[in-house]
C-alpha positions in Angstrom: 127.3 96.1 108.2 128.7 94.9 104.9 127.1 96.4 101.8 124.7 93.9 100.2 125.7 92.3 96.9 124.0 90.4 94.1 122.5 87.9 94.0 120.5 89.0 97.1 117.8 86.9 98.8 115.1 89.5 99.4 112.6 87.0 100.7 112.9 83.3 101.6 113.8 81.5 98.3 113.4 84.7 96.2 116.7 86.0 94.8 117.3 89.4 93.3 119.8 89.3 90.3 120.9 92.5 88.7 123.4 94.4 86.6 123.0 98.1 86.6 123.7 100.4 83.7 125.0 103.9 83.8 122.9 106.4 82.0 122.2 110.1 81.8 124.9 112.7 81.1 127.9 114.3 82.9 125.6 116.7 84.8 123.0 114.2 85.8 124.5 110.7 85.8 122.4 107.9 87.3 122.2 104.2 87.6 119.4 102.1 86.2 118.6 98.7 87.4 118.1 95.8 84.9 116.9 93.2 87.4 115.8 89.6 87.3 114.3 87.5 90.0 114.8 83.8 90.7 112.0 81.9 92.5 113.6 78.8 94.0 110.6 76.5 94.9 111.0 73.1 96.4 109.8 71.4 93.2 110.8 73.8 90.5 112.6 77.1 89.8 111.5 80.1 87.8 113.4 83.1 86.6 111.5 86.4 85.9 112.9 88.0 82.6 116.2 87.6 80.9 118.2 90.9 80.9 120.4 91.9 77.9 122.9 89.7 76.1 125.7 92.2 76.7 125.3 91.7 80.5 125.2 87.9 80.2 128.6 87.2 82.0 127.4 88.9 85.2 123.9 87.5 85.0 125.1 84.0 84.3 127.4 84.1 87.3 124.7 85.4 89.7 122.2 82.9 88.4 124.5 80.0 88.9 125.2 81.2 92.4 121.5 81.6 93.3 120.6 78.2 91.8 123.2 76.5 93.8 123.6 73.6 91.3 119.9 73.2 90.5 118.6 73.6 86.9 116.4 76.4 85.8 113.0 74.9 85.1 111.0 77.9 83.9 111.7 81.4 82.5 108.8 83.9 82.7 109.3 86.7 80.1 107.1 89.6 81.1 107.1 91.2 77.6 109.2 91.2 74.5 111.2 94.4 75.0 115.0 94.0 74.8 115.9 94.5 78.6 113.3 91.8 79.4 113.7 89.2 76.6 116.9 89.8 74.6 119.0 87.2 76.4 116.3 84.5 76.0 118.4 82.4 73.5 121.3 82.3 76.0 119.1 80.9 78.7 117.6 78.4 76.3 121.0 77.2 75.3 122.3 77.0 78.9 119.3 75.1 80.2 118.1 72.7 77.4 115.2 71.4 79.5 113.9 74.9 80.5 110.4 75.9 79.5 109.4 79.5 78.7 106.1 81.0 80.0 104.3 84.3 79.5 102.2 86.0 76.9 103.9 84.2 74.0 101.8 85.6 71.1 104.8 86.9 69.1 107.8 84.9 70.3 107.4 82.3 67.5 108.5 85.1 65.1 111.5 86.2 67.2 112.7 82.7 68.1 111.3 80.2 65.7 113.7 77.4 66.7 112.3 77.2 70.2 108.5 77.3 69.7 108.1 73.8 71.2 109.4 75.2 74.6 107.0 78.2 74.7 103.8 78.0 76.8 101.2 80.8 76.6 99.8 82.2 79.8 97.0 84.6 80.5 95.9 86.5 83.5 94.6 84.1 86.2 96.8 81.2 85.2 98.8 79.7 88.0 102.0 77.7 88.4 102.9 75.4 91.4 106.7 75.5 92.2 106.2 73.5 95.3 106.2 75.8 98.3 106.0 78.8 96.0 102.8 79.6 94.2 102.7 81.9 91.2 99.7 83.6 89.6 99.9 85.6 86.4 98.0 88.9 86.1 97.5 91.7 83.7 100.2 94.4 84.0 98.5 97.5 85.3 101.6 99.6 84.5 102.8 98.2 81.2 105.2 98.8 78.4 103.6 96.7 75.7 100.0 95.3 75.3 101.1 91.8 76.2 102.8 92.7 79.5 102.1 90.3 82.3 102.9 90.7 86.0 103.2 87.8 88.4 102.4 87.3 92.1 103.9 84.8 94.5 101.3 84.3 97.2 103.3 82.6 100.0 105.9 85.5 100.2 103.4 88.0 99.0 105.8 89.3 96.3 104.6 91.1 93.2 106.8 91.2 90.1 105.9 94.3 88.1 108.6 94.6 85.4 108.4 98.3 84.2 106.0 99.4 87.0 107.3 101.2 90.0 110.5 102.2 88.2 113.0 104.8 89.5 116.7 105.6 89.0 119.1 105.7 91.8 122.3 107.5 92.8 124.2 108.1 96.1 122.4 108.1 99.4 125.5 109.4 101.1 126.4 113.1 101.6 128.0 114.8 98.6 130.4 117.7 98.6 130.1 120.8 96.4 131.6 118.8 93.5 129.1 116.1 93.8 131.5 113.5 95.2 130.9 111.4 98.4 132.1 113.3 101.5 135.1 111.6 103.1 136.4 110.0 99.9 139.5 111.2 98.2 139.1 111.4 94.4 141.2 113.4 92.0 139.5 116.4 90.5 140.0 115.0 87.0 139.0 111.5 87.9 136.2 110.7 85.3 135.5 107.4 87.1 134.6 109.0 90.4 131.4 107.2 91.6 128.1 109.0 91.8 127.0 106.3 94.3 128.9 103.9 96.5 129.3 100.1 96.2 126.3 98.3 97.6 123.8 101.1 96.8 122.4 99.1 93.9 121.4 96.1 96.1 119.6 98.1 98.8 115.9 97.5 99.3 113.9 100.7 99.5 113.7 100.9 103.3 117.5 100.9 103.4 117.9 103.9 101.1 118.9 106.7 103.4 117.3 109.5 101.3 114.2 107.4 100.4 112.8 107.1 96.9 112.9 110.5 95.1 109.8 111.4 93.1 111.9 113.4 90.6 113.9 110.3 89.8 110.8 108.3 89.3 109.1 111.0 87.2 112.3 111.4 85.1 112.3 107.7 84.1 108.5 107.5 83.7 108.4 110.4 81.2 111.1 108.7 79.1 110.0 105.1 79.3 106.2 105.1 79.4 104.9 107.9 77.1 101.3 106.9 77.7 101.5 107.9 81.3 100.9 111.6 80.4 97.4 110.6 79.0 96.2 108.4 81.9 94.5 109.6 85.0 96.9 108.6 87.9 94.1 108.4 90.4 92.2 105.9 88.3 95.4 103.9 87.5 96.6 103.7 91.1 93.1 103.0 92.3 93.3 99.7 90.3 97.0 99.1 91.4 96.2 99.6 95.1 93.1 97.4 94.9 95.2 94.6 93.6 98.2 95.1 96.0 96.4 95.9 99.2 93.2 93.8 98.8 93.0 91.2 96.0 96.6 90.1 96.2 98.1 91.5 99.5 101.7 92.5 98.7 104.6 92.9 101.0 107.4 93.1 98.4 107.4 94.8 95.0 110.1 93.6 92.6 110.5 96.0 89.7 112.9 95.6 86.8 114.1 99.1 86.9 114.3 100.2 90.6 115.3 98.9 94.0 113.2 96.2 95.5 110.4 97.9 97.5 109.7 96.6 101.0 108.0 99.7 102.5 105.0 100.0 100.2 103.1 102.5 102.3 106.0 104.9 101.9 107.0 104.3 98.3 103.6 103.7 96.6 102.5 107.4 97.1 105.9 108.5 95.6 105.4 106.4 92.5 101.8 107.6 92.2 103.0 111.2 92.4 105.4 110.6 89.5 102.3 109.5 87.4 100.4 112.5 88.7 103.2 114.8 87.4 103.3 113.1 84.0 99.5 113.5 83.6 99.5 117.1 84.8 102.4 118.0 82.4 100.5 116.8 79.3 99.4 119.3 76.8 96.1 121.1 77.4 94.5 119.5 74.3 95.0 116.0 75.6 92.0 113.7 75.9 91.3 113.5 79.6 90.7 110.3 81.6 91.9 107.7 79.1 92.1 104.3 80.7 95.4 102.6 81.0 96.4 100.7 77.8 95.4 97.1 77.7 
């Protein structure tokens, strides 16, 4: 089977767009997803997040391919952190009729020339894209106070931005030097891959080694400092209530991790990464703080 590439249609009319970034150091290199998602409804299209301006050439190419000649009608920015909103002006210039939706409380200060195209949304608001139906909800695992998630009910897909994040590397066997077995690389080749082409575009059930709790915990400790002060059982009780009851979910689409299609396997791993962060907090922490709102 050929390795999947981006853009990848992970559910009918839902496309995964991504440009990974290398991070870490020479001893522990890893790849980090910076993903966007295009919802291509019969009546309207919506993109979730913007990515970084430096990645625009790749993002623009993938977006054009996924749109297939259609315009982009809406752009949902989950929150105003750079990986999620930095390229907003590029999208606004490329699609002059496009409207921006989300928690827009601060965007008039960042982008004052575009305020007439900003539309504030709150949890419970909905958007009809035709055969796709989007509901906005509070981000249970959030980076900033105004973080919103979104749920598409017909495909049962949840868009969680910084939630359910994990890094990724090679699912293939590595030799003693950390290189893929069966591949001939020079000993001094600094460009030798730490994962193979196509690994980035795998959904979670296709990752041979599964999702590693260490990789999830590593990223969580660096990205969401508050996690060490929040009881993981309470937090994930709320998350699981939403995903398994209120808004039954088959597909989790994170910004910084492979798309998750086996929730029963991966959700406990992500929960465990939060358990570790909470347990590792200093002994004088205030226990049981609620997740930030």
